C-alpha positions as CSV (number, residue, x, y, z in Angstrom):
1,M,0.3,-0.4,-0.4
2,K,1.0,3.3,-0.8
3,V,0.3,6.6,-0.4
4,L,0.5,9.9,-2.5
5,M,0.9,13.0,-0.1
6,I,0.1,16.1,-2.1
7,N,1.5,19.3,-0.1
8,G,-0.2,22.3,-1.7
9,S,1.0,24.9,0.3
10,P,3.4,27.8,-1.4
11,H,5.9,27.0,1.3
12,R,8.0,24.0,0.6
13,E,9.3,23.2,4.3
14,G,6.2,25.3,6.1
15,N,3.3,24.8,8.6
16,T,1.7,22.1,6.1
17,S,4.7,20.5,5.8
18,I,5.0,19.4,9.2
19,A,1.6,18.4,8.8
20,L,2.6,15.5,6.4
21,K,5.6,14.3,8.1
22,E,3.6,14.2,11.4
23,M,1.4,11.6,8.8
24,E,4.5,9.8,7.3
25,K,5.4,8.6,11.1
26,I,1.6,7.0,11.7
27,F,2.0,5.7,8.1
28,G,5.4,4.3,8.5
29,G,4.4,2.3,11.7
30,E,1.6,1.0,9.9
31,G,3.9,-0.2,7.0
32,I,2.3,2.1,4.3
33,E,4.8,4.1,1.6
34,T,4.3,6.9,1.5
35,E,5.7,9.4,-1.5
36,S,5.4,13.4,-1.2
37,V,5.4,15.9,-4.0
38,H,5.4,19.4,-3.8
39,M,2.7,20.9,-6.0
40,G,2.6,24.8,-4.0
41,N,4.3,26.5,-6.7
42,K,2.0,25.1,-9.5
43,D,-0.3,26.7,-11.5
44,I,-3.5,24.8,-10.1
45,R,-6.3,25.9,-7.4
46,G,-5.9,25.7,-4.0
47,C,-3.7,27.0,-1.5
48,I,-2.3,30.6,-1.9
49,A,-1.9,31.7,1.5
50,C,-3.3,34.5,0.6
51,G,-5.5,34.4,4.1
52,S,-8.3,35.6,2.7
53,C,-9.7,31.9,5.4
54,M,-9.1,34.2,7.8
55,E,-11.3,37.1,6.8
56,K,-14.2,34.9,5.4
57,G,-14.0,32.0,7.8
58,K,-13.2,29.3,4.9
59,C,-11.2,28.3,2.5
60,A,-11.2,26.4,-0.9
61,F,-9.6,23.2,0.5
62,D,-13.9,22.0,1.1
63,E,-13.7,21.9,-2.5
64,L,-11.1,19.1,-2.4
65,N,-13.4,16.5,-0.7
66,K,-15.9,17.0,-3.3
67,F,-13.6,15.7,-6.2
68,F,-12.5,12.8,-4.2
69,T,-16.3,11.6,-3.1
70,I,-17.5,12.2,-6.8
71,C,-15.4,10.0,-7.8
72,G,-16.4,7.0,-6.1
73,M,-12.8,8.0,-3.6
74,P,-13.3,7.3,-0.1
75,V,-12.8,9.9,2.4
76,A,-11.0,9.4,5.8
77,S,-12.1,11.1,8.9
78,G,-10.6,12.2,11.7
79,Q,-11.1,13.4,15.1
80,Y,-12.0,17.0,14.6
81,W,-11.5,19.4,11.6
82,N,-7.9,17.8,9.8
83,S,-5.9,20.8,10.3
84,I,-3.1,22.5,11.9
85,H,-2.2,26.0,12.7
86,G,0.4,28.1,12.5
87,R,0.7,31.9,11.0
88,S,4.7,32.0,10.7
89,Q,7.1,29.2,9.0
90,G,7.1,26.2,11.7
91,E,4.9,27.6,14.2
92,A,2.3,24.4,13.1
93,A,5.2,21.9,14.8
94,E,4.0,23.5,17.9
95,D,0.2,22.6,17.6
96,K,0.1,19.8,19.1
97,E,-3.8,19.8,18.8
98,G,-3.1,19.7,15.2
99,L,0.0,17.2,15.2
100,Q,-2.9,15.4,17.3
101,S,-5.3,16.0,14.6
102,M,-2.7,14.7,11.7
103,R,-2.1,11.4,13.6
104,T,-5.7,10.4,13.9
105,L,-6.1,11.5,10.2
106,A,-3.5,9.0,9.2
107,R,-4.5,5.6,11.6
108,N,-7.7,5.9,10.7
109,M,-6.3,6.3,7.3
110,A,-4.3,3.8,7.5
111,F,-7.1,1.1,8.8
112,L,-9.2,3.0,6.3
113,M,-6.9,1.1,3.1
114,K,-6.5,-2.2,5.0
115,S,-9.8,-2.8,5.2
116,I,-10.6,-2.2,1.5
117,A,-7.8,-4.2,0.8
118,L,-9.6,-7.3,2.8
119,G,-13.4,-6.3,1.8
120,K,-12.3,-6.6,-1.8
121,E,-10.2,-9.6,-1.4
122,Q,-13.4,-11.1,0.4
123,L,-16.1,-9.2,-1.6
124,G,-14.9,-7.9,-4.9
125,L,-16.0,-4.2,-5.6
126,P,-19.2,-2.5,-5.9
127,G,-21.3,-2.8,-8.9
128,K,-21.4,0.6,-10.9
129,E,-24.2,1.8,-13.0
130,E,-24.0,3.9,-16.0
131,P,-24.2,7.0,-15.0
132,V,-27.4,9.2,-15.9
133,R,-26.8,12.6,-16.7
134,T,-28.7,16.0,-15.9
135,N,-28.7,19.5,-16.5
136,F,-30.7,19.9,-14.0
137,I,-33.3,22.2,-16.0
138,R,-36.7,20.9,-15.6
């Protein structure tokens, strides 16, 4: 099993990197290989460290989960919001609750991955229907 960890922060070794490294420790202990890719310097949408989430109270990251679910990808839960906080570079290492959230998320992901592999082996994959496409206009 392998987890692709995507760092979407514009700061390669910033607070997002701290969160991912905390998760890597758990995956390693669970026998799950990881690969990290930094994409924060690519021209794709996502966090650009603009700080507008502090003004508006929400960020674009909710959209990422929607992309996963429309593709039939299971999404693992955590113990609280799957986030870690730090304004200055390296500050996330001081967020004890955030670090714990990352470890819990990684454990839950490992459990989900192993459960899916076991279920796939014993039960196979669920059937799929042909998509019905509508434009929502009646």
